[in-house]
N, C-alpha and C positions, 0 to 999 in steps of 0.2 A: 735284172736291169731293164730288159725289154718290156716285161710286164709292168714294171713300175713306171716306165716312160709312157706307155699307152694310158695308164690310169691317171697319171699326173696331168696329161693333156685333156682327157675326157672329163675329169672331175670338175675343173673350173668352168668348162663350157656347159656341162650339164647343170652345174650350180647356177650359172647365169640364166639358163633356160627355165629352171624351177622358180627362181625369184621373179622373172618376168611373167610367167604363166600362172603361177600359184601364189606362193607367199614365201618370204625369207625364212619363216619357221620350218618350212618343209626341207630346207637345207640340213636341218638337224634331225627332223623326223625320219628322213630317208635312210639315215644310218642305223636306225633300230632294226628293221628287217635284214639289212645287210650284215649287221653285227651278229644277229641271231643265226643267220645262215652260215657265216664264217665259223662261229663257235660249234655248230652242229657238225660241219664238215671236218673241223679239226679233231673233235672228240671221236668221230666215227672212223677217220682215215689215218690218223697219225699215231704211231706207236714209238715209244722210246724207253730206254732204261735209265732211271735216275738214281743218283747216289743218295742213299738215305741220310737224313740229318737236315737241320735247318741252318742256313747261313744267315748271319745277322744282317739287317738292313740299316744303312746309315740314314735314318729318317731326317735328322737335322741337316745333313749334307744335301739330301734331296730337297728339303725346304729352302735352303740357302740358294741352291742352283735354280730352283723355280723362280725365286724373287730376282735373281741376277738376270736370267734370260728375259723375264717379263719386263723389267725396267729398261733393259737394252732395247727391246722391240718397241716399247712406248716412246723412247727417245727418237728412234728413226721414224716412227709413225708421225710424230709431231713435225719432224723435218720434212717428211714427204708431203705433209699438208701445207707446207710453206711457212711454218712457224720459224722465226729467226733463232739462230743457235744460242744467242745471248739472252733470250727471254727467261723469266723466272721458271716457267714450266719445264723447258728443256734443261736448264741448268740444274734445277732441283732433281729431275729424274736422272740426270747424269751422275750427280753426287750419290743418289740412292743406289745406282748401278755399281759405282766404284766401291761403296761401302760393303755391299753384299758380295761383290766379287772377292774382296779381300777376306771377308768372313768365310766364304766357301773355300778359298785356297788354304787358309790357315786350318780350317776344320779338316780338310782332306789330308793335310800333312800330318796331322796328329791322330786321326781316326784309326782305330784298330783294324777295321775292315772298311776302307774308304769306298765311296761310291765311284770315284774316278781318281786313281792314284796320280799324283803330280809327277811321279817318277816316269810315267809313260811319256811325258812331253820332253824328257831328256833324250829320248830315242829320236834321232834326227829324222828318220824316215816316217815315223809316226806323226811327228809335228808337221813335216812338210806335206805329207799326204793329206792331212786334215785341212791345212791352209789352202791347198790346191782344190779340195772339195768345196770349201767355202767360196772361193773365187768362181768356180764353175757354176755353183748354184746362184751366186750373186748375179752373174751375167745372164744366165739362161732364164731365170724367172722374171728378170727385168724385161726381157723380150716378150715373154708370155703376157705380161701385164699391159704393155704399151703398144705393141704392134697391132692388136685388134682395134685399139682406139684409132690408130692411123688408118687402117683399112676401112673401118665403118664410118668414122666421122670426117676424115680428110678425103678419102677417095669415094665416099658415098656408097660403100659396099653394104650388102645385106648380111644378116647373121650367117647365111650359107656361105657368103664370100669369106667371112672371118674363119669359118670352119675349113674352107678350102686352103686358106693361107696357113693356119695353125697346124693342120694335119701333117704337113711335111716335117714339122718338128718331131712329132711322134714317130713317123716313118723313118726319118734319119736316125733318131736315137735308138729305136728298137732294132732297126736293120743293122746299124753299126755295132750295137752290143752283141748281137748274135754272131756276126762275122768275127769280131774281135775275140769273143769267147772261144772260138775254135782256133785262134792263131796265137793266143797268149804264150803258149809253151814254145812256139817257134820264133816269134818276133821278139819277145821280151816285154815285160810290163812297162818298164821305163820308156821304151821307144813308143809304145802304144799311147801312153799319156802325152808324150810330146807331139805325136801326130794329131791327137785330139785337140790339144791347145792350138796347134797351127790351123786346124780346120775352123775352130771357133774364131780365131784371129782373122782368117780369110772371110768368114761370114760377116763379121762386124765391119770389116773393111769394105765389103760390098754394100752393106746397109748404109754406110755413110753417103753413098751416091744416090740413095733413094730420093725421088721427087714426088710431090703431091699427085702428079699425074703419071707415075711410073706404071708400066704394064704389070699385070698380076703375075705373069710368069717370072718376072725379076724378083718380086717379093717372095714368091715360092722358092726360088733358087737360094735366096739368102737364108730362109728358114731351114731349108733342107741341109745346107752346109753347116749351119750352127747346130742343128739337131744331131747331125752325124758326129760333130766334134764332141758334143756332150756324151753321145753313146759310146765313143771310144774311151773317154776318160772314166766314166762311172764304174764299170766292172774292174778296170785296171787299178784305179785308186783304192777301191775297196779291198782288193787282194793285197796291195802294197801295205795298207794299214793293218790288215789282219795278220800278215806274215811278219810284221815288224815286232809283234809281241809273241809270247808263248801261247801254246794251244789252250791253256787254261784261261787265258784272258781274251779269247777270240770274241766272246759275247760283248764284253765291254768295248773292244776295238770297233766292232761292227756298229753298235748302237751309238757310240761317240761320233763316228764318221757320219752316220745318217743324220744325227742331230745337228752337227756343224754344217753339213751341206744344206739342210732345211733352213737353218738360221741365215746362211748366206743368201738364200732365196728371199727370205723376209726382209733382210737388210737391203738387198739389191733393189727390190721393188720400191722401198721407201726412199733410198738414196738417189736412185735414178729418177724417181718422181720429183725429188727436190731439185735435181739438176735441170730437169725439163721445165719445171715451174720457174726456177730462178733465171734460166736462160730466156724464157719468154718475157718475163718481167723486164729484164735488162734491155731486150730488143724493143719492147713497147715503150720503155722510158726514152730510148733514143729516138723513136718515131714521134713521141710526144713533144720532145724539145724542138723538133722540126715542124710541129703543128699538124702533122699528118693525121693524128687521132681526133682532132677537134670536130671533124665532120661525122664521126661515129655517133650513133644514138647513145644516150646516157645508159639505157638498159644494157647495151653491149659493153660499155667501158667498165661497168662494175664487175664484170666477169673476166677481165683480162688476166688475172692471176689464177684462174681456175680452168684448166684445159677441158675438163669434162663438160662443164656448163657452157663454156665459150663455143665449143664445137657442136653443141646440141642443135637439133633441127629448129627448135623454137627460137633460140638466140640468133642462129644464122639467118633465119627468115627476116630478121630486122635489118639486115645489111644488103646493100646493093652488090652487084657482081664484082666491082673493083675492090670494095672493102672485104668481101668474102675471100677473094684470091689473095689479098694481102695477109689476112689472118692465116690462111692455109700455108702460105710460104713461110710465115714467121714460125708457125708451129713445126713445120718440116725442118727448118734450120735449127730449131731448138732440139728436135729429135736427133739430128745429126750429132749434136754435142753429147747427147745421152749415149749414142753408139760409140763415140770417142772414149767415153768412160769404160765401155766394154773392151775396147782395144787396149787401153792402158792396163786394165785388169788382166787381160790375157797375155800381154807382154810381160807383166810381172810374173804370171804363172810360168811362162817359158823360162825365165831366169831361175825361178824357184825349182822347177823340175830338174834342173841340172844337179841339185843337191840330193836327189833321190838315189838311194843305193840300188844297185842292180838286184832284182828279185827273180830267182829262177822258179818258174811255175811249170811243174810236170802235169801230165794228164791226170795223175792220181790226186794231186793237190787241187787242181782245177775242179775235179768232180766232187771232192769233199766240201768245197766252198760253194 
């Protein structure tokens, strides 16, 4: 969990740097030497005993699951770009998602060797642990996506300032994961999950009070608390999901949890972006009715629904000091509503965590996982 935390923070930052300094194509090229190195290390260093024989692969189930996930992500991508929910594009993709979801569920119920048995979701701890993972990813990756925008475009920070603020997320996550990993067998997995939810709830509560001129130490404190909360939940939730099924299904349990947590992150970025954009538009509409926006240049008014363009240096240079401060305050107020979404999600996680069954983790089990 600690290693994954560091890489998940460094990856997006490195990707941004590559795109700015080289080309977006290098975001894909860079994975070729990394993939080759990983394959060489794996083949040279890892040894295992495998049971002979070939297990059948549910190819149609995999195909149906791929279309289900892709259509769902496209729905939230449209919403994140400000497309209305009742437009033909979103409605069509939503119908497509529902159709393939039904096809996937029916297929897995009837398949001889299902890709993902629907019976797993009848296990309360398995279902609850995966929903909690989804909500954690939902909140965490929304922060990674929009806090850098706040630091760089609202507070006028540099790329180094963005790194200074985002790094505490990785420190909090990896540090808490290591500490929690050594205390799971003493404290109990369920308690650790609830402590993590409370930490993230506290972090989002602190973030609601962020202002456009907030000191950098306060932003760092918010990120550190949120990262620590994620670091507590990640290993504990994975162990809960793994131990909810039999030993023979531990691979499916692990991969399912990782997939659902990653989907939570993708949905969180899109949905929080939709909340941010929608909130800004509603606030600008209120200002427009009072005639406040009439003095803004036309070049600025066309970007009122696009935070990235509106807060860019080229567009902000067209505004005077008073107009610029008004835009900054409006964006910050919209950002607060996005953080409120995180608070609601973590409050729901707190309620849901009470349905987790107590899982005893001994040192032997912890080591094997």
